[in-house]
N, CA, C and O atoms as a Tinker XYZ file with bonds, in Angstrom:
   260  protein
     1  N    -19.027000  -18.156000   -4.171000    73     2
     2  CA   -18.560000  -16.639000   -4.298000    64     1     3
     3  C    -18.628000  -16.035000   -3.034000    63     2     4     5
     4  O    -17.678000  -15.258000   -2.933000    81     3
     5  N    -19.328000  -16.042000   -2.019000    73     3     6
     6  CA   -18.954000  -15.671000   -0.546000    64     5     7
     7  C    -17.813000  -15.883000   -0.014000    63     6     8     9
     8  O    -17.383000  -15.038000    0.771000    81     7
     9  N    -17.115000  -16.945000   -0.277000    73     7    10
    10  CA   -16.166000  -17.745000    0.343000    64     9    11
    11  C    -15.097000  -16.654000   -0.300000    63    10    12    13
    12  O    -14.385000  -15.983000    0.447000    81    11
    13  N    -15.035000  -16.522000   -1.808000    73    11    14
    14  CA   -13.990000  -15.693000   -2.552000    64    13    15
    15  C    -13.776000  -14.208000   -1.870000    63    14    16    17
    16  O    -12.719000  -13.706000   -1.487000    81    15
    17  N    -15.215000  -13.617000   -1.834000    73    15    18
    18  CA   -15.208000  -11.965000   -1.146000    64    17    19
    19  C    -14.811000  -12.114000    0.118000    63    18    20    21
    20  O    -14.142000  -11.147000    0.481000    81    19
    21  N    -14.970000  -13.056000    1.059000    73    19    22
    22  CA   -14.725000  -13.030000    2.342000    64    21    23
    23  C    -13.014000  -13.114000    2.370000    63    22    24    25
    24  O    -12.344000  -12.533000    3.224000    81    23
    25  N    -12.484000  -13.884000    1.358000    73    23    26
    26  CA   -10.936000  -14.048000    1.603000    64    25    27
    27  C    -10.285000  -12.637000    0.998000    63    26    28    29
    28  O     -9.277000  -12.099000    1.457000    81    27
    29  N    -11.021000  -12.184000   -0.053000    73    27    30
    30  CA   -10.515000  -10.576000   -0.539000    64    29    31
    31  C    -10.435000   -9.535000    0.405000    63    30    32    33
    32  O     -9.544000   -8.687000    0.360000    81    31
    33  N    -11.529000   -9.561000    1.456000    73    31    34
    34  CA   -11.740000   -8.794000    2.318000    64    33    35
    35  C    -10.539000   -8.800000    3.267000    63    34    36    37
    36  O     -9.799000   -7.830000    3.434000    81    35
    37  N    -10.396000  -10.173000    3.968000    73    35    38
    38  CA    -9.511000  -10.668000    4.606000    64    37    39
    39  C     -7.872000   -9.997000    4.224000    63    38    40    41
    40  O     -7.020000   -9.343000    4.827000    81    39
    41  N     -8.025000  -10.545000    2.987000    73    39    42
    42  CA    -6.533000  -10.101000    2.351000    64    41    43
    43  C     -6.277000   -8.536000    2.341000    63    42    44    45
    44  O     -5.284000   -7.968000    2.795000    81    43
    45  N     -7.259000   -8.022000    1.795000    73    43    46
    46  CA    -6.927000   -6.229000    2.122000    64    45    47
    47  C     -6.828000   -5.726000    3.532000    63    46    48    49
    48  O     -6.050000   -4.824000    3.841000    81    47
    49  N     -7.755000   -6.418000    4.517000    73    47    50
    50  CA    -7.356000   -5.944000    6.005000    64    49    51
    51  C     -5.886000   -6.398000    6.515000    63    50    52    53
    52  O     -5.390000   -5.936000    7.542000    81    51
    53  N     -5.244000   -7.352000    5.689000    73    51    54
    54  CA    -4.382000   -7.720000    6.262000    64    53    55
    55  C     -3.161000   -6.571000    5.971000    63    54    56    57
    56  O     -2.356000   -6.082000    6.763000    81    55
    57  N     -3.350000   -6.334000    4.503000    73    55    58
    58  CA    -2.413000   -5.166000    4.019000    64    57    59
    59  C     -2.850000   -3.966000    4.436000    63    58    60    61
    60  O     -1.998000   -3.104000    4.218000    81    59
    61  N     -3.797000   -3.564000    4.932000    73    59    62
    62  CA    -4.040000   -2.299000    5.777000    64    61    63
    63  C     -3.401000   -2.478000    6.993000    63    62    64    65
    64  O     -2.824000   -1.475000    7.412000    81    63
    65  N     -3.341000   -3.500000    7.693000    73    63    66
    66  CA    -2.537000   -3.584000    8.953000    64    65    67
    67  C     -1.065000   -3.540000    8.546000    63    66    68    69
    68  O     -0.386000   -2.912000    9.359000    81    67
    69  N     -0.441000   -3.999000    7.590000    73    67    70
    70  CA     0.772000   -3.712000    7.285000    64    69    71
    71  C      0.907000   -2.354000    7.009000    63    70    72    73
    72  O      1.864000   -1.694000    7.413000    81    71
    73  N      0.395000   -2.103000    6.635000    73    71    74
    74  CA     0.549000   -0.567000    6.250000    64    73    75
    75  C      0.636000    0.396000    7.147000    63    74    76    77
    76  O      1.479000    1.292000    7.104000    81    75
    77  N     -0.226000    0.268000    8.006000    73    75    78
    78  CA    -0.054000    0.711000    9.382000    64    77    79
    79  C      1.023000    0.714000   10.310000    63    78    80    81
    80  O      1.478000    1.655000   10.962000    81    79
    81  N      1.378000   -0.534000   10.270000    73    79    82
    82  CA     2.649000   -1.082000   10.869000    64    81    83
    83  C      3.968000   -0.562000   10.258000    63    82    84    85
    84  O      5.028000   -0.732000   10.861000    81    83
    85  N      3.918000    0.033000    9.138000    73    83    86
    86  CA     4.889000    0.696000    8.442000    64    85    87
    87  C      4.769000    2.191000    8.549000    63    86    88    89
    88  O      5.725000    2.906000    8.250000    81    87
    89  N      3.661000    2.670000    8.951000    73    87    90
    90  CA     3.782000    3.935000    9.359000    64    89    91
    91  C      3.198000    4.747000    8.052000    63    90    92    93
    92  O      3.419000    5.954000    8.142000    81    91
    93  N      2.674000    4.448000    7.153000    73    91    94
    94  CA     2.126000    4.827000    5.928000    64    93    95
    95  C      1.130000    6.055000    5.876000    63    94    96    97
    96  O      0.990000    6.939000    5.031000    81    95
    97  N      0.447000    5.787000    7.152000    73    95    98
    98  CA    -0.898000    6.666000    7.381000    64    97    99
    99  C     -0.648000    7.612000    8.453000    63    98   100   101
   100  O     -1.569000    8.067000    9.130000    81    99
   101  N      0.823000    7.986000    8.665000    73    99   102
   102  CA     0.965000    8.758000    9.847000    64   101   103
   103  C      1.528000   10.065000    9.252000    63   102   104   105
   104  O      1.399000   11.064000    9.960000    81   103
   105  N      1.985000   10.171000    8.349000    73   103   106
   106  CA     2.758000   11.463000    7.393000    64   105   107
   107  C      1.515000   12.290000    6.711000    63   106   108   109
   108  O      0.583000   11.882000    6.018000    81   107
   109  N      1.884000   13.724000    7.212000    73   107   110
   110  CA     1.037000   14.638000    6.541000    64   109   111
   111  C      1.642000   15.071000    5.207000    63   110   112   113
   112  O      0.970000   15.628000    4.338000    81   111
   113  N      2.701000   14.843000    5.107000    73   111   114
   114  CA     3.230000   15.290000    3.552000    64   113   115
   115  C      3.314000   14.010000    2.878000    63   114   116   117
   116  O      3.969000   13.058000    3.300000    81   115
   117  N      2.611000   14.023000    1.791000    73   115   118
   118  CA     2.543000   12.888000    1.038000    64   117   119
   119  C      3.044000   13.169000   -0.681000    63   118   120   121
   120  O      3.022000   14.286000   -1.197000    81   119
   121  N      3.454000   11.982000   -1.348000    73   119   122
   122  CA     3.765000   12.447000   -2.440000    64   121   123
   123  C      2.916000   11.226000   -3.249000    63   122   124   125
   124  O      2.121000   10.426000   -2.755000    81   123
   125  N      3.335000   11.347000   -4.603000    73   123   126
   126  CA     2.835000   10.216000   -5.527000    64   125   127
   127  C      3.587000    8.901000   -5.291000    63   126   128   129
   128  O      3.039000    7.799000   -5.324000    81   127
   129  N      4.742000    9.086000   -5.076000    73   127   130
   130  CA     5.379000    7.529000   -4.486000    64   129   131
   131  C      4.751000    6.768000   -3.034000    63   130   132   133
   132  O      4.513000    5.575000   -2.844000    81   131
   133  N      4.601000    7.854000   -2.181000    73   131   134
   134  CA     3.895000    7.546000   -0.905000    64   133   135
   135  C      2.806000    6.730000   -0.847000    63   134   136   137
   136  O      2.612000    5.716000   -0.176000    81   135
   137  N      1.852000    7.524000   -1.942000    73   135   138
   138  CA     0.626000    6.894000   -2.005000    64   137   139
   139  C      0.551000    5.564000   -2.822000    63   138   140   141
   140  O     -0.274000    4.678000   -2.602000    81   139
   141  N      1.463000    5.533000   -3.741000    73   139   142
   142  CA     1.763000    4.228000   -4.328000    64   141   143
   143  C      2.215000    3.406000   -3.716000    63   142   144   145
   144  O      1.572000    2.357000   -3.720000    81   143
   145  N      3.408000    3.434000   -2.958000    73   143   146
   146  CA     4.014000    2.424000   -1.904000    64   145   147
   147  C      2.554000    2.002000   -0.966000    63   146   148   149
   148  O      2.328000    0.827000   -0.680000    81   147
   149  N      1.715000    3.025000   -0.590000    73   147   150
   150  CA     0.652000    2.251000    0.656000    64   149   151
   151  C     -0.277000    1.558000    0.267000    63   150   152   153
   152  O     -0.914000    0.720000    0.906000    81   151
   153  N     -0.460000    2.072000   -1.428000    73   151   154
   154  CA    -1.730000    0.987000   -2.223000    64   153   155
   155  C     -0.837000   -0.336000   -2.423000    63   154   156   157
   156  O     -1.324000   -1.415000   -2.084000    81   155
   157  N      0.202000   -0.290000   -2.858000    73   155   158
   158  CA     1.086000   -1.502000   -3.322000    64   157   159
   159  C      1.028000   -2.728000   -2.105000    63   158   160   161
   160  O      0.911000   -3.951000   -2.178000    81   159
   161  N      1.169000   -1.783000   -0.968000    73   159   162
   162  CA     1.349000   -2.723000    0.220000    64   161   163
   163  C      0.121000   -3.142000    0.848000    63   162   164   165
   164  O      0.289000   -4.066000    1.644000    81   163
   165  N     -1.162000   -2.701000    0.712000    73   163   166
   166  CA    -2.331000   -2.850000    0.817000    64   165   167
   167  C     -2.763000   -4.194000   -0.070000    63   166   168   169
   168  O     -3.240000   -5.199000    0.457000    81   167
   169  N     -2.536000   -4.063000   -1.407000    73   167   170
   170  CA    -2.736000   -5.146000   -2.291000    64   169   171
   171  C     -1.754000   -6.322000   -2.011000    63   170   172   173
   172  O     -2.054000   -7.427000   -2.462000    81   171
   173  N     -0.964000   -6.216000   -1.525000    73   171   174
   174  CA     0.142000   -7.264000   -1.618000    64   173   175
   175  C     -0.097000   -8.005000   -0.303000    63   174   176   177
   176  O      0.569000   -9.000000   -0.019000    81   175
   177  N     -1.249000   -7.417000    0.670000    73   175   178
   178  CA    -1.576000   -8.344000    1.594000    64   177   179
   179  C     -0.565000   -8.940000    2.724000    63   178   180   181
   180  O      0.272000   -8.316000    3.377000    81   179
   181  N     -0.872000  -10.278000    2.767000    73   179   182
   182  CA    -0.248000  -11.266000    3.316000    64   181   183
   183  C      1.429000  -11.488000    3.142000    63   182   184   185
   184  O      2.285000  -11.832000    3.957000    81   183
   185  N      1.499000  -11.141000    1.740000    73   183   186
   186  CA     2.830000  -11.062000    1.351000    64   185   187
   187  C      3.795000  -10.368000    1.862000    63   186   188   189
   188  O      4.986000  -10.673000    1.803000    81   187
   189  N      3.218000   -9.166000    2.516000    73   187   190
   190  CA     4.086000   -8.292000    2.949000    64   189   191
   191  C      4.854000   -9.087000    4.532000    63   190   192   193
   192  O      5.934000   -8.792000    5.044000    81   191
   193  N      3.995000   -9.983000    4.924000    73   191   194
   194  CA     4.790000  -10.394000    6.190000    64   193   195
   195  C      5.931000  -11.802000    5.890000    63   194   196   197
   196  O      6.623000  -12.463000    6.664000    81   195
   197  N      5.725000  -11.861000    4.405000    73   195   198
   198  CA     6.907000  -13.216000    3.936000    64   197   199
   199  C      8.088000  -12.107000    3.295000    63   198   200   201
   200  O      8.883000  -12.566000    2.476000    81   199
   201  N      8.142000  -11.301000    3.508000    73   199   202
   202  CA     9.468000  -10.264000    2.992000    64   201   203
   203  C      9.159000   -9.229000    2.045000    63   202   204   205
   204  O      9.905000   -8.254000    1.949000    81   203
   205  N      7.944000   -9.372000    1.212000    73   203   206
   206  CA     7.629000   -8.258000    0.091000    64   205   207
   207  C      7.672000   -7.118000    0.790000    63   206   208   209
   208  O      7.218000   -7.105000    1.935000    81   207
   209  N      8.189000   -6.049000    0.253000    73   207   210
   210  CA     8.397000   -4.756000    0.505000    64   209   211
   211  C      8.211000   -4.036000   -0.505000    63   210   212   213
   212  O      9.261000   -3.697000   -1.050000    81   211
   213  N      7.025000   -3.564000   -1.101000    73   211   214
   214  CA     6.703000   -3.277000   -2.448000    64   213   215
   215  C      7.211000   -1.256000   -2.484000    63   214   216   217
   216  O      6.863000   -0.400000   -1.671000    81   215
   217  N      7.819000   -1.137000   -3.340000    73   215   218
   218  CA     8.139000    0.533000   -3.474000    64   217   219
   219  C      7.577000    0.833000   -4.950000    63   218   220   221
   220  O      7.282000    0.004000   -5.811000    81   219
   221  N      7.512000    2.104000   -5.012000    73   219   222
   222  CA     7.421000    2.886000   -6.386000    64   221   223
   223  C      8.099000    3.796000   -6.419000    63   222   224   225
   224  O      8.245000    4.445000   -5.384000    81   223
   225  N      8.712000    4.152000   -7.521000    73   223   226
   226  CA     9.597000    5.363000   -8.032000    64   225   227
   227  C      8.529000    6.185000   -8.807000    63   226   228   229
   228  O      7.924000    5.703000   -9.765000    81   227
   229  N      8.361000    7.219000   -8.432000    73   227   230
   230  CA     7.371000    8.060000   -9.081000    64   229   231
   231  C      7.945000    9.418000   -9.374000    63   230   232   233
   232  O      8.537000   10.014000   -8.474000    81   231
   233  N      7.801000    9.999000  -10.681000    73   231   234
   234  CA     8.559000   11.023000  -11.131000    64   233   235
   235  C      7.235000   12.060000  -11.634000    63   234   236   237
   236  O      6.542000   11.757000  -12.605000    81   235
   237  N      7.033000   13.159000  -10.926000    73   235   238
   238  CA     5.605000   13.996000  -11.553000    64   237   239
   239  C      6.603000   15.020000  -12.436000    63   238   240   241
   240  O      7.808000   15.174000  -12.237000    81   239
   241  N      5.820000   15.653000  -13.422000    73   239   242
   242  CA     6.210000   16.607000  -14.036000    64   241   243
   243  C      6.222000   17.948000  -13.453000    63   242   244   245
   244  O      5.286000   18.430000  -12.815000    81   243
   245  N      7.625000   18.674000  -13.774000    73   243   246
   246  CA     7.659000   19.799000  -12.886000    64   245   247
   247  C      6.915000   20.899000  -13.672000    63   246   248   249
   248  O      6.699000   20.657000  -14.860000    81   247
   249  N      6.594000   21.798000  -13.284000    73   247   250
   250  CA     6.035000   23.228000  -13.684000    64   249   251
   251  C      7.033000   24.007000  -14.458000    63   250   252   253
   252  O      8.183000   24.234000  -14.082000    81   251
   253  N      6.462000   24.423000  -15.641000    73   251   254
   254  CA     6.896000   25.491000  -16.353000    64   253   255
   255  C      7.104000   26.820000  -15.852000    63   254   256   257
   256  O      6.159000   27.475000  -15.411000    81   255
   257  N      8.536000   27.361000  -15.898000    73   255   258
   258  CA     8.957000   28.469000  -15.384000    64   257   259
   259  C      8.481000   29.553000  -16.094000    63   258   260
   260  O      8.779000   30.697000  -15.750000    81   259
């Protein structure tokens, strides 16, 4: 069980490194698509370095006038 937990932590750390390299944490202006892209990049972990570039299209409802 400990080995599995260590593998998951390392997997997620590699994902965080990939997100930092792509500049996902440097913008102050965020939207739901950017947050989703960042989360997917972190979860994809090492797969990012094999060409996986997860993107999410996100449409938020517009306020009524």
